[in-house]
C-alpha positions in Angstrom: -9.0 -8.1 3.2 -9.8 -9.9 6.2 -12.0 -8.5 8.8 -9.8 -6.7 11.3 -6.7 -6.9 9.5 -4.2 -4.5 9.6 -4.8 -2.1 6.5 -1.7 0.8 5.2 -2.1 3.7 2.7 1.1 3.1 0.4 2.1 6.1 -2.0 4.2 4.7 -4.7 6.0 6.0 -7.9 5.7 3.7 -10.9 7.2 5.0 -14.1 7.4 8.4 -13.2 3.8 8.2 -11.8 2.5 8.8 -8.3 -0.2 6.4 -7.1 -2.0 5.6 -3.7 -3.0 2.1 -2.7 -4.8 0.7 0.1 -3.0 -2.8 1.3 -2.5 -5.2 3.8 1.4 -5.5 3.4 4.1 -3.9 1.3 4.8 -7.2 -0.3 1.9 -6.8 -2.3 3.1 -3.7 -4.0 6.4 -5.7 -4.8 4.4 -8.3 -6.0 2.7 -6.4 -8.4 5.1 -4.1 -9.4 8.1 -5.8 -8.7 11.4 -3.7 -8.1 10.6 -0.7 -10.6 8.1 0.3 -8.0 9.6 3.1 -5.6 7.7 3.1 -2.3 7.4 6.8 -0.9 5.4 6.5 2.1 3.5 3.9 4.2 1.0 5.2 6.9 -1.3 2.8 8.9 -4.9 3.4 7.8 -7.1 3.6 11.2 -10.5 2.6 10.8 -13.1 2.4 13.4 -15.1 -0.6 13.6 -18.9 0.1 13.6 
């Protein structure tokens, strides 16, 4: 991930199993898992810059 880019915590369900991933865009979930992944929630990850 690039420095300063927005990051999101995505909760997905794939094959009846819940997973939590940190991504920069929801497109990356669709690219990895295809349409079989059901996106449950998307929350912006607010990290503090040090």
